[in-house]
N, C-alpha and C positions, 0 to 999 in steps of 0.2 A: 464364473466361479464364485463371485460374490452372492449370486442368487442361491447357489447350493449351500453355501455356508449359512445363509439366514434361515433356509428351511430346517436344517439340522439343529440350529439353535433354537428355533421355535418349537421343535418337537421335544427338545430337552426340557425347555421351560414348562411345557404342558405336562410332561411325565413327572416332574418333581413334585408339583402340588398334589397330584393323584396319589403318589406313594406316601406323601406325608399324611394325607387324609386316610389312607388305607391303615397307616400305623396308629393314628389317633382312634380310628374305629376299633382296632384290636385292643387298645388300652382300655377304652370305655367298655368293651364287651368284658374284658377281664375284670374290671371294677364291679360291674353288674353281677357277674358270676360270683365274685367274692362276697358281695353284699347278700346275694341270695343264700349262700351257705351260711353266712352269719345269722340270717333270719331263720333258717331252718334249725340251726343250733338253739336259738332262743326259743323256738316253738317246742323243741324237743325238751328243754329244761322246764317248760311250763307244763306239758302234758305228760312227762315221765314220772308216773306216780312213785316209782322206785326211788327216784331222787328226792322226794318229799318225805318218805318214811324215816323215822328215827331208826337208829341202829336196833334198838329193842323190838320194834315193830316189824323190821325186816326179818329178824331172827324168828319172831313168832309165825310170821307168814310162811316162811321157809320151813319151818317144822310142821306146820299144818299141812302144807302141800306134800311134804315127805310122808306124812301119815296117810294121806289120801292115796298116794302111790302104792304105799305098802299094801293097803286094803285092796286096791284094785289088782295088784300083781298076784295076790293070794287066790283071787277068783280066776284070773286069766290063765294061770298055769293049770288049773284043775278043770276048767270049763263048767264050774258049778254055778248055780243060781245064787246070787248074793242074798244073805239073810237080812232081815229087817233091821237088825241092830247095827250091822255095818252100813247100810244104806243111810240109817239115821246118823251115824258118826260122820260119814262123808258130807251129808247135808249140813250138819252142825258146823264142821270145818269150814265148809264153803261160805256159810252165812257169817262166820266170824272173820273170815278172810275179806269178804266184801265189806263188812262194817269198818274194817280198819282202812280200807281204801276209800270209802265214803268220807270218813273223817278227814282224810288228807287230800281231798280233791282241790283243784285250783279255785281261787276265789273269783268273784265276778270281775274284780279289777283285773285279775290275770287274764280272764277271758277276753276282756275289752282290749287289752293289750295285744293279745294273741290275734284277735280279729284285725286289728290295724297292721300287724306284721303280715298277716296272710294277704291283705289287700296290697301292700307294698310289694310283696313277693310276686303277685300276679301282674302288677304293673311292670316290674322288672322283666318278667318272663315274656311279656307281650313285646318287648324290644329285641329279644334275642331271635 
């Protein structure tokens, strides 16, 4: 009977450390996933141009995009060929929108920071 008791006790002691290790792995995976999400939010802040535009620039871009859509809808409903003046207006709006975005692109310092964040994210993803 002593022999039976010692076997069950040894099984119990073996299983406890395994469950503890499993729990620790879950916690570390959770921490890594949280860190990955934090990195992705930081990258989004760096590369989301809309976040870098001023309120005035945002309004200008939205108004120009609305004008482009109005011109395109006018021709989509009637199936007519777009006249050169409207093509020129669309082209001008698109160039002005692009110029606003170019003025507000991330700096080289932000790109370097983003590159480091992406490397860290890849390292964390390798562990999952």
